C-alpha positions in Angstrom: -10.0 -48.9 -49.9 -11.9 -52.2 -50.4 -14.6 -52.3 -53.1 -18.2 -52.1 -52.0 -20.6 -53.8 -54.3 -24.4 -53.0 -54.6 -26.9 -55.2 -56.3 -30.5 -54.2 -56.7 -33.2 -56.9 -56.2 -36.2 -55.8 -58.2 -38.9 -57.7 -56.3 -42.3 -56.3 -55.6 -40.6 -54.3 -53.0 -37.1 -53.4 -54.4 -34.1 -53.3 -52.1 -30.3 -53.3 -52.3 -27.8 -56.0 -51.3 -24.5 -54.4 -50.2 -21.4 -56.6 -50.2 -18.0 -55.6 -48.8 -15.6 -55.3 -45.9 -16.3 -53.3 -42.7 -20.1 -53.0 -43.1 -21.4 -54.1 -39.7 -19.7 -51.2 -37.7 -21.3 -48.8 -40.2 -24.7 -50.5 -40.7 -26.6 -47.9 -38.7 -25.4 -44.9 -40.8 -25.6 -46.9 -44.1 -29.2 -48.0 -43.4 -30.6 -44.8 -42.0 -31.5 -43.4 -45.4 -33.5 -46.5 -46.2 -35.0 -47.3 -42.8 -35.2 -44.2 -40.6 -34.1 -44.6 -37.0 -36.8 -46.6 -35.1 -37.0 -49.4 -32.6 -34.6 -52.1 -33.8 -34.9 -55.7 -32.6 -31.8 -57.7 -33.4 -32.4 -61.5 -33.6 -29.3 -63.6 -33.4 -28.1 -67.0 -32.1 -25.7 -68.1 -29.4 -22.8 -68.6 -31.8 -23.0 -65.2 -33.5 -23.9 -63.1 -30.5 -20.4 -63.1 -28.8 -18.8 -62.2 -32.1 -20.9 -59.5 -33.6 -23.9 -58.5 -31.5 -22.2 -55.7 -29.5 -20.8 -53.9 -32.5 -24.1 -54.1 -34.3 -25.9 -52.7 -31.3 -23.4 -49.9 -31.1 -23.7 -49.1 -34.8 -27.4 -48.8 -34.6 -27.6 -46.8 -31.4 -25.0 -44.4 -32.7 -27.2 -43.8 -35.7 -30.2 -43.0 -33.5 -32.0 -46.4 -33.3 -33.5 -47.7 -30.1 -32.1 -51.3 -29.8 -33.2 -54.5 -28.1 -31.7 -58.0 -28.8 -32.9 -61.6 -28.6 -30.5 -64.5 -28.6 -31.7 -68.1 -29.3 -29.8 -71.4 -29.1 -27.8 -72.0 -32.3 -28.5 -74.9 -34.7 -31.0 -76.2 -37.2 -32.7 -78.2 -34.5 -33.9 -74.9 -33.0 -35.4 -73.7 -36.3 -38.9 -74.6 -35.1 -42.2 -73.2 -33.8 -40.9 -73.0 -30.2 -38.1 -70.7 -31.2 -40.5 -68.7 -33.4 -42.9 -68.3 -30.5 -40.1 -67.0 -28.3 -39.1 -64.4 -30.9 -42.7 -63.2 -31.4 -43.3 -62.9 -27.6 -40.0 -60.9 -27.4 -41.2 -58.5 -30.1 -44.5 -58.0 -28.3 -42.9 -57.5 -24.9 -40.7 -54.8 -26.3 -43.8 -53.2 -28.0 -42.4 -53.0 -31.5 -44.9 -51.3 -33.9 -45.3 -51.5 -37.7 -42.9 -48.5 -38.0 -40.1 -50.6 -36.4 -37.7 -53.1 -37.8 -36.3 -56.6 -37.1 -32.6 -57.3 -37.9 -31.5 -60.9 -38.7 -27.9 -61.1 -37.6 -26.4 -64.5 -38.4 -26.6 -67.4 -40.9 -29.5 -69.1 -42.7 -31.3 -70.3 -39.6 -31.4 -66.8 -38.1 -32.4 -65.2 -41.3 -35.3 -67.7 -41.7 -36.4 -67.3 -38.1 -36.2 -63.5 -37.9 -37.7 -63.0 -41.3 -40.7 -65.3 -40.6 -41.2 -63.6 -37.2 -41.2 -60.2 -38.9 -43.8 -61.4 -41.4 -46.1 -62.8 -38.7 -45.8 -60.0 -36.1 -48.6 -57.4 -36.5 -49.2 -59.1 -39.9 -45.8 -57.8 -41.1 -43.1 -55.3 -40.1 -39.8 -54.5 -41.8 -36.7 -56.5 -41.5 -33.1 -56.3 -42.5 -30.7 -59.2 -43.3 -27.2 -59.1 -41.8 -25.7 -62.4 -43.0 -22.6 -63.6 -41.2 -22.0 -66.9 -43.1 -21.1 -67.5 -46.7 -24.2 -69.7 -47.2 -26.5 -66.9 -46.0 -24.6 -64.3 -48.1 -24.7 -66.2 -51.4 -28.2 -67.6 -51.0 -30.7 -67.5 -48.1 -30.5 -63.8 -47.2 -31.7 -62.8 -50.7 -35.0 -63.5 -52.3 -37.5 -63.3 -49.4 -38.0 -66.9 -48.5 -38.4 -67.5 -44.8 -39.4 -70.7 -43.0 -39.3 -73.0 -40.0 -39.0 -76.8 -39.9 -41.8 -79.1 -38.8 -41.5 -82.6 -37.6 -42.6 -83.8 -41.0 -39.8 -82.0 -42.8 -37.7 -79.0 -43.5 -39.1 -75.5 -44.2 -42.7 -76.6 -44.3 -44.1 -73.5 -42.6 -43.0 -70.2 -44.0 -43.8 -67.2 -46.1 -42.3 -64.9 -48.8 -41.3 -61.5 -47.2 -38.7 -59.4 -48.9 -36.2 -57.6 -46.6 -35.8 -53.8 -46.7 -32.0 -54.2 -47.2 -29.2 -56.8 -47.0 -25.7 -55.9 -45.7 -23.1 -58.6 -46.2 -19.9 -57.8 -44.3 -17.2 -60.1 -45.7 -15.1 -59.5 -42.6 -17.5 -61.9 -40.8 -16.3 -64.7 -43.0 -12.9 -64.7 -41.4 -14.4 -66.3 -38.3 -16.0 -69.2 -40.1 -14.6 -72.7 -39.7 -13.5 -74.5 -42.8 -16.7 -76.6 -42.7 -19.0 -73.6 -42.4 -17.2 -71.9 -45.3 -17.6 -75.0 -47.4 -21.3 -75.1 -46.6 -21.6 -71.8 -48.3 -19.6 -72.9 -51.3 -22.0 -75.7 -51.9 -24.7 -73.2 -52.7 -22.3 -71.1 -54.8 -21.3 -74.2 -56.8 -24.9 -75.1 -57.2 -25.6 -71.6 -58.6 -22.7 -71.9 -61.1 -24.1 -75.3 -62.2 -27.5 -73.7 -62.8 -26.6 -70.5 -64.6 -22.9 -69.6 -65.0 -19.9 -71.8 -65.9 -17.5 -68.9 -65.0 -19.0 -68.7 -61.5 -18.5 -72.5 -61.2 -14.9 -72.1 -62.1 -14.5 -69.3 -59.5 -15.4 -71.8 -56.8 -12.3 -73.9 -57.3 -10.5 -73.9 -54.0 -12.3 -70.7 -53.3 -11.2 -70.0 -49.7 -7.6 -69.5 -51.0 -8.1 -68.4 -54.6 -11.4 -66.5 -55.0 -12.2 -62.8 -54.7 -14.9 -63.7 -52.2 -16.7 -60.3 -52.5 -17.0 -60.8 -56.3 -18.1 -64.4 -55.9 -20.9 -63.4 -53.4 -22.0 -60.5 -55.6 -22.2 -62.7 -58.7 -24.3 -65.3 -56.8 -26.6 -62.5 -55.5 -27.0 -61.0 -59.0 -27.9 -64.3 -60.5 -30.5 -64.9 -57.8 -31.8 -61.3 -58.2 -32.3 -61.9 -61.9 -34.5 -65.0 -61.1 -36.4 -63.2 -58.3 -37.2 -60.4 -60.7 -38.9 -62.7 -63.1 -40.5 -65.1 -60.6 -40.7 -63.7 -57.1 -43.1 -66.4 -55.7 -41.6 -69.5 -57.2 -44.2 -70.3 -59.8 -41.8 -71.1 -62.6 -38.0 -70.4 -63.2 -37.2 -69.8 -59.5 -37.8 -73.5 -58.9 -34.4 -74.0 -60.6 -32.8 -72.7 -57.4 -33.9 -76.0 -55.8 -31.2 -78.0 -57.6 -30.2 -80.8 -55.3 -32.5 -79.7 -52.6 -35.1 -82.6 -52.7 -32.5 -85.2 -51.8 -30.7 -82.7 -49.6 -33.7 -82.0 -47.4 -34.3 -85.8 -47.1 -30.7 -86.3 -46.1 -30.9 -83.6 -43.5 -34.1 -84.9 -42.1 -32.9 -88.5 -41.9 -29.7 -87.4 -40.2 -31.7 -85.6 -37.5 -30.1 -82.4 -39.0 -26.6 -83.6 -37.9 -25.6 -83.3 -41.6 -25.4 -79.6 -42.5 -27.5 -78.0 -45.2 -24.4 -77.3 -47.3 -23.1 -80.8 -47.1 -26.5 -82.2 -48.0 -26.8 -79.8 -51.0 -23.4 -80.9 -52.2 -24.4 -84.5 -52.2 -27.9 -83.8 -53.6 -26.5 -81.7 -56.5 -24.1 -84.4 -57.5 -26.9 -87.0 -57.2 -29.1 -85.0 -59.6 -26.2 -84.6 -62.0 -25.6 -88.4 -62.0 -29.3 -89.1 -62.4 -29.5 -86.6 -65.3 -26.7 -88.4 -67.1 -28.1 -91.9 -66.6 -31.7 -90.9 -67.4 -30.7 -89.1 -70.6 -31.2 -85.5 -69.8 -27.6 -84.3 -70.1 -26.3 -82.7 -73.3 -22.8 -82.7 -71.9 -21.9 -85.1 -69.0 -20.9 -83.0 -65.9 -21.5 -85.2 -62.8 -17.8 -86.1 -62.4 -16.7 -82.4 -62.8 -19.3 -81.2 -60.3 -18.2 -84.0 -57.9 -14.6 -83.0 -58.1 -15.5 -79.3 -57.4 -17.4 -80.3 -54.3 -14.6 -82.6 -53.1 -11.9 -79.9 -53.7 -13.9 -77.7 -51.3 -14.2 -80.3 -48.6 -17.7 -81.3 -49.4 -19.3 -84.9 -49.6 -20.8 -86.3 -52.7 -22.3 -89.6 -51.4 -24.8 -90.6 -48.7 -25.3 -93.8 -46.8 -29.0 -93.5 -46.8 -30.8 -95.8 -49.3 -32.8 -94.6 -52.2 -35.9 -96.0 -50.5 -35.3 -94.1 -47.3 -34.6 -90.9 -49.2 -37.7 -91.2 -51.3 -39.8 -91.9 -48.2 -38.4 -88.8 -46.5 -39.0 -86.7 -49.6 -42.7 -87.4 -49.6 -43.2 -84.4 -47.4 -41.2 -82.1 -49.7 -43.0 -78.8 -50.4 -42.1 -79.1 -54.1 -44.4 -82.1 -54.4 -47.8 -81.4 -56.1 -50.3 -84.2 -55.7 -48.7 -87.3 -57.2 -45.9 -85.4 -59.0 -42.7 -83.8 -57.9 -40.6 -81.3 -59.8 -36.8 -82.0 -59.9 -34.0 -79.9 -61.3 -31.6 -81.8 -63.6 -28.3 -80.4 -65.0 -28.0 -80.6 -68.8 -24.5 -79.2 -68.6 -22.6 -76.8 -66.3 -24.4 -73.5 -66.6 -27.8 -74.9 -67.8 -30.4 -77.0 -66.0 -34.0 -78.1 -66.7 -37.1 -78.6 -64.6 -38.7 -82.0 -65.0 -41.8 -83.5 -63.4 -41.7 -87.1 -62.2 -44.4 -89.2 -60.6 -43.7 -89.6 -56.9 -43.8 -93.3 -57.5 -40.6 -93.0 -59.6 -38.7 -90.9 -57.1 -36.9 -93.9 -55.6 -35.6 -94.9 -59.0 -34.4 -91.3 -59.8 -32.5 -91.3 -56.5 -31.1 -94.8 -57.3 -29.8 -93.4 -60.6 -28.1 -90.6 -58.7 -26.2 -92.9 -56.4 -22.5 -93.5 -56.9 -21.8 -97.0 -58.4 
């Protein structure tokens, strides 16, 4: 029998993250002790629905839940206010109440959309994360961040709302393309660079070599530790944004044709190069991080100029007045938060470019 791992997230509203094989067909019975049978609204996208919607509906119905489902077009380009409005209207049309529950079945976009909708609807109803991608499993399904993109930039409208539970069925990862699997590894590698050299080493050619359940559980535990101390990103939780300021600029400039994972891979290496060249590293690590990204099929360079990246990053939510906080690696397993004048952001990005 496969190992089922449970990680407690001690946020203001504590909850468990369950990681293992074969969870989706049992999610109804597994959840019923935490969220009693009620009206369940499953939110998913057009890629995930053909794969996992029917078995999730059946699992919930078998456990006594009344089920309705909403499918929106897949893709980051649809993570917007129009899609959010459609979800909210669906919840209202189906007369969900504050005793009911939203289920986010899918990757990071679905988790963001469904979680934000659950937080807005009736000023907040319960929701459960059912991540089906590695990226959502290791990062976005945990911690309570939800958001939609605006024309000015990524994730500029959102809220903190913790889920009631997270169930990560690792069987879902078998249907991921190599590129989608790599997207998730970018966030796992980032987490290793931040906190844990052993986790970083686990990511080496992870699709073939890693105990994926153990890798996910380690990422979740490290994120849970940060959320426990800083749920609303006032201090240490900002470390989780390693690489994300250039990454979000890359995504925006590409019209979201470059995936979040690929952008994070490039952004993380950029910040490691910048840390070395600006004197923040105690042990050079940019080359090692770059090789780890490449070994997992991820890019480490961008064709966008430092000037374009800096301009796009002006709308970054981590900006505060004329300053922006960046995360810089000191060595693998340890990073630091540094404030820079916005006027210097272009030069920081330039220092992070491959030469």
